[in-house]
matplotlib code that plots the C-alpha trace (Angstrom):
import matplotlib.pyplot as plt

x = [70.7, 69.1, 65.4, 63.5, 62.6, 58.9, 58.9, 60.5, 57.8, 55.1, 56.7, 57.0, 53.3, 52.2, 54.3, 52.7, 49.2, 49.9, 51.0, 47.9, 45.6, 47.1, 46.7, 43.0, 42.4, 44.2, 42.3, 38.9, 39.8, 40.6, 37.4, 35.3, 37.0, 36.3, 32.7, 32.1, 33.8, 31.6, 28.4, 29.5, 30.2, 26.9, 25.0, 27.0, 26.0, 22.4, 22.6, 24.0, 21.4, 18.6, 15.2, 12.4, 10.4, 7.2, 4.1, 2.7, -0.9, -3.4, -4.2, -7.8, -8.6, -10.6, -13.8, -12.0, -9.4, -12.1, -14.1, -11.1, -9.7, -13.2, -13.4, -10.1, -11.4, -14.8, -13.6, -10.4, -8.7, -10.3, -9.6, -5.9, -4.9, -5.8, -3.3, -3.1, -1.9, -2.1, -3.8, -6.6, -7.3, -7.7, -8.1, -6.5, -9.2, -7.3, -5.0, -6.8, -6.9, -10.2, -10.0, -12.4, -13.4, -15.9, -17.4, -17.7, -14.8, -13.7, -10.8, -8.2, -9.3, -12.8, -11.9, -12.6, -16.2, -16.8, -19.5, -21.6, -22.2, -23.7, -21.5, -22.0, -23.9, -21.6, -24.3, -24.8, -26.4, -27.8, -27.0, -30.6, -33.8, -34.4, -37.8, -40.4, -41.5, -44.1, -42.2, -42.0, -43.3, -39.7, -39.1, -42.3, -41.2, -37.8, -39.4, -41.8, -38.8, -36.9, -39.8, -40.3, -36.6, -35.6, -36.1, -34.0, -31.0, -27.7, -26.9, -24.8, -21.3, -21.4, -17.8, -16.4, -19.1, -19.2, -15.6, -15.9, -18.6, -17.4, -20.9, -20.6, -23.4, -26.5, -24.9, -21.7, -23.8, -25.8, -22.7, -21.7, -24.9, -26.0, -29.2, -29.3, -31.9, -32.4, -34.9, -36.6, -36.9, -34.9, -33.0, -30.5, -27.5, -23.9, -21.6, -19.5, -22.3, -23.6, -21.5, -22.7, -26.3, -25.7, -24.4, -27.3, -29.7, -27.8, -28.2, -31.9, -32.7, -30.7, -32.8, -36.0, -35.4, -36.2, -38.1, -41.7, -41.7, -38.8, -40.6, -43.8, -41.8, -40.1, -43.5, -44.9, -42.3, -43.9, -40.8, -37.3, -36.2, -32.5, -30.7, -32.6, -30.7, -32.5, -32.1, -33.4, -37.1, -37.6, -33.9, -31.0, -28.8, -28.1, -29.8, -27.7, -30.1, -28.4, -25.2, -27.1, -26.0, -29.5, -32.5, -36.2, -38.0, -41.7, -44.2, -47.5, -49.6, -48.9, -51.8, -52.3, -48.8, -46.4, -43.2, -41.9, -42.2, -43.1, -46.0, -47.2, -49.0, -48.1, -47.7, -45.4, -43.6, -46.6, -46.5, -45.0, -43.0, -46.0, -47.8, -44.8, -44.0, -40.7, -38.8, -38.1, -35.0, -33.1, -33.5, -32.3, -29.3, -28.4, -28.2, -26.3, -23.7, -22.8, -22.6, -26.1, -27.9, -31.6, -33.7, -36.1, -33.5, -33.5, -35.6, -37.0, -37.9, -37.8, -38.5, -38.3, -34.9, -31.4, -28.3, -24.7, -22.7, -20.1, -18.2, -21.2, -21.2, -17.5, -17.8, -20.5, -18.6, -20.9, -18.9, -19.1, -18.8, -15.4, -17.1, -16.8]
y = [-105.7, -103.3, -102.2, -100.9, -97.3, -97.8, -99.9, -97.0, -94.6, -97.0, -97.2, -93.5, -93.1, -95.7, -93.9, -90.5, -92.1, -93.6, -90.2, -88.5, -91.1, -90.8, -87.0, -87.3, -89.7, -87.3, -84.3, -86.1, -87.1, -83.6, -82.3, -84.9, -84.2, -80.5, -81.1, -83.4, -81.0, -78.2, -80.2, -81.3, -77.7, -76.5, -79.1, -78.2, -74.6, -75.6, -77.6, -74.5, -72.1, -71.3, -72.8, -70.4, -69.3, -71.1, -69.1, -67.6, -68.6, -65.8, -63.8, -64.2, -61.4, -62.2, -60.4, -58.5, -57.2, -56.4, -54.3, -52.4, -51.6, -50.4, -48.1, -46.5, -45.9, -44.7, -42.2, -40.6, -38.0, -39.7, -43.4, -43.3, -46.9, -50.6, -53.0, -56.5, -56.1, -58.1, -61.0, -59.1, -56.5, -52.9, -49.4, -46.2, -43.6, -40.4, -41.4, -44.5, -48.1, -49.9, -53.7, -55.7, -58.0, -60.0, -56.9, -54.9, -52.4, -52.0, -50.0, -52.2, -51.5, -52.8, -56.0, -58.0, -56.9, -57.9, -60.4, -57.5, -56.1, -57.1, -56.7, -53.7, -54.8, -54.7, -56.4, -57.4, -54.5, -55.4, -53.2, -53.6, -54.1, -57.9, -59.0, -59.6, -63.2, -64.5, -65.6, -69.3, -70.7, -71.0, -67.3, -66.3, -68.1, -66.4, -62.9, -63.6, -64.5, -61.4, -59.1, -60.7, -60.8, -57.2, -55.6, -58.3, -58.1, -56.9, -53.3, -52.8, -51.7, -47.9, -47.0, -46.7, -44.4, -42.5, -41.6, -41.2, -38.5, -37.3, -37.9, -39.9, -38.1, -36.2, -32.9, -33.7, -34.9, -31.8, -29.7, -31.4, -30.9, -28.0, -27.1, -26.9, -26.9, -30.0, -30.1, -27.0, -28.4, -27.7, -30.7, -30.9, -33.2, -33.8, -31.3, -34.1, -35.1, -31.6, -31.7, -35.2, -34.2, -31.1, -33.4, -35.7, -32.8, -31.7, -35.1, -35.3, -31.9, -32.8, -36.0, -34.0, -31.9, -35.0, -37.3, -36.5, -39.1, -37.3, -33.9, -35.5, -37.1, -33.8, -31.9, -34.6, -34.2, -33.1, -33.0, -34.2, -35.5, -35.7, -35.6, -37.2, -38.6, -42.0, -45.7, -47.8, -48.6, -51.4, -52.0, -51.0, -49.9, -46.3, -45.1, -43.4, -40.5, -39.9, -39.0, -36.9, -39.1, -40.5, -38.7, -39.7, -38.1, -38.2, -37.7, -35.7, -38.5, -42.3, -43.5, -46.4, -47.7, -48.8, -47.0, -48.7, -52.4, -51.5, -49.4, -51.9, -54.3, -57.7, -59.4, -56.8, -59.5, -60.0, -56.5, -56.6, -53.8, -52.4, -51.7, -49.9, -46.2, -46.2, -43.1, -43.1, -45.1, -41.9, -40.6, -43.9, -43.9, -40.2, -41.2, -44.4, -42.7, -40.5, -43.3, -43.5, -46.9, -46.9, -48.7, -50.0, -52.7, -54.0, -57.0, -54.9, -52.2, -48.5, -46.9, -43.2, -43.8, -43.0, -43.6, -42.6, -45.8, -45.6, -48.6, -50.8, -49.6, -50.3, -53.8, -54.6, -53.3, -50.3, -47.4, -44.1, -40.7, -39.1, -35.8, -36.1]
z = [-81.0, -83.4, -82.6, -85.5, -85.4, -85.7, -82.5, -80.6, -81.8, -80.5, -77.1, -76.9, -77.8, -75.2, -72.5, -73.3, -73.2, -69.8, -68.5, -69.9, -68.4, -65.0, -65.2, -66.1, -63.2, -60.8, -62.1, -61.8, -58.3, -57.3, -58.9, -57.1, -53.8, -54.2, -55.1, -52.2, -49.9, -51.2, -50.7, -47.2, -46.3, -47.7, -45.7, -42.6, -43.1, -43.5, -40.3, -38.5, -39.9, -37.4, -38.1, -39.0, -36.0, -35.3, -36.1, -33.0, -32.1, -32.7, -29.6, -28.5, -26.0, -22.9, -22.2, -19.5, -22.0, -24.6, -22.0, -20.6, -24.0, -25.1, -22.1, -23.1, -26.6, -25.3, -22.8, -24.0, -21.7, -18.7, -19.0, -19.9, -20.4, -20.0, -18.5, -17.1, -13.5, -10.3, -12.1, -13.7, -16.4, -15.1, -16.4, -15.2, -14.7, -14.2, -11.4, -10.0, -11.1, -11.5, -11.8, -14.1, -11.2, -13.2, -14.8, -11.6, -12.2, -8.6, -7.1, -5.5, -1.9, -2.6, -4.5, -1.3, -1.5, -5.1, -4.2, -2.7, -6.2, -9.5, -12.6, -14.9, -18.0, -21.0, -23.1, -26.7, -28.6, -32.1, -35.0, -36.2, -34.1, -34.1, -35.3, -32.5, -32.0, -29.5, -26.4, -25.6, -22.3, -21.1, -21.9, -20.2, -17.1, -17.2, -17.7, -14.8, -12.5, -13.6, -12.8, -9.3, -8.4, -9.4, -6.0, -4.3, -6.7, -5.5, -6.6, -9.7, -8.8, -9.1, -8.4, -11.9, -13.3, -10.0, -10.6, -14.3, -14.0, -10.6, -9.2, -6.0, -4.3, -5.3, -4.5, -6.4, -9.4, -9.4, -9.6, -12.9, -14.8, -17.1, -18.8, -22.6, -25.3, -27.3, -30.2, -28.8, -25.2, -22.1, -20.6, -17.8, -18.5, -17.5, -19.1, -20.7, -23.1, -24.2, -27.3, -28.2, -27.8, -30.0, -32.7, -32.3, -32.8, -35.9, -37.5, -36.6, -38.0, -41.2, -41.5, -41.0, -44.1, -46.2, -43.9, -42.9, -40.1, -38.4, -38.6, -37.2, -34.3, -33.4, -33.4, -31.1, -28.4, -25.1, -22.8, -22.5, -19.2, -18.2, -14.8, -11.9, -8.9, -8.5, -8.9, -11.8, -11.2, -8.7, -8.2, -5.9, -8.9, -9.7, -12.9, -15.6, -15.2, -11.8, -13.7, -16.3, -19.2, -20.1, -21.5, -22.0, -24.9, -23.9, -26.8, -26.4, -27.9, -27.8, -29.9, -27.5, -27.9, -25.1, -24.3, -21.1, -20.0, -16.4, -17.6, -20.1, -17.7, -16.3, -19.7, -21.3, -23.1, -25.4, -26.9, -30.5, -32.0, -33.9, -30.6, -29.1, -29.7, -31.7, -32.9, -36.6, -37.6, -38.6, -35.0, -33.5, -35.8, -35.0, -31.3, -31.9, -34.1, -31.1, -28.6, -27.2, -26.8, -27.4, -24.8, -27.5, -28.3, -24.7, -23.7, -20.9, -23.4, -22.8, -26.2, -25.0, -23.3, -24.8, -22.7, -23.3, -23.4, -26.2, -24.9, -25.6, -29.2, -29.5, -28.0, -30.6, -33.6, -34.2, -35.7, -33.8, -35.3, -35.3, -34.5, -30.7]

ax = plt.figure().add_subplot(projection="3d")
ax.plot(x, y, z, "-o")
ax.set_aspect("equal")
plt.show()
């Protein structure tokens, strides 16, 4: 039977079309399989990748850590490091560890006697003198109790500062002090603070060149008292005068103003700032810059008193001079 030529051509074209369609389907299948495999592998790699680390909680130092680290900063070359050891923060003073012990700074062999001592005062010290306000009845009651109870208080733990200044006894303390001139007056102090006092005087005299109140204050100085082996008045705690690191600058004339709470009468808390003898601000700042606290900022005020406590400044965020 004879098949027309045009029919053969149609059959040929249909066959070619079927072959091409099958190829396209196969190619699309291979491409889809490759894509799915690629996605699966990518997800598998994501699953295997480590999760980003959780953000660590911010470290909030305890008071014990703050104090011990401040001591390292305040007394370089003597207090060598602060470390958490045996369940408490401690500082290495030369070759001996002193433990925080609730603020008492005791050597390990005296920790069992911690309750026999009061803590050392690492107190809040304001950058500026707070305004005076009349005390409330509650405050007056508290001040009255403080005054009455001072003599019966436990002694402040002396061990750290005894070791820091190598002044465990009167004789040992006396061997550490030197006499120097300060603002035209002789004063006996621990040799470790002589350079600091020299820098304080430099700043005061620099201020006096442009500040009449500073010149008047200098001219009104009667005496400067330093080393004196004694306790704080009406307490069992050793004064910082005993180490030779505190000075009292006594004026010739007070103009009827108070300088010390114990000399100011039974109602010392009712004496406002304007009735107290205050050094000029430039003088106070000259001392503070070198690490001395001023007793005029204490509740139990002592406006002639300056005491070397650089760790107190550091704890309160008050910048110290780098000239040390």
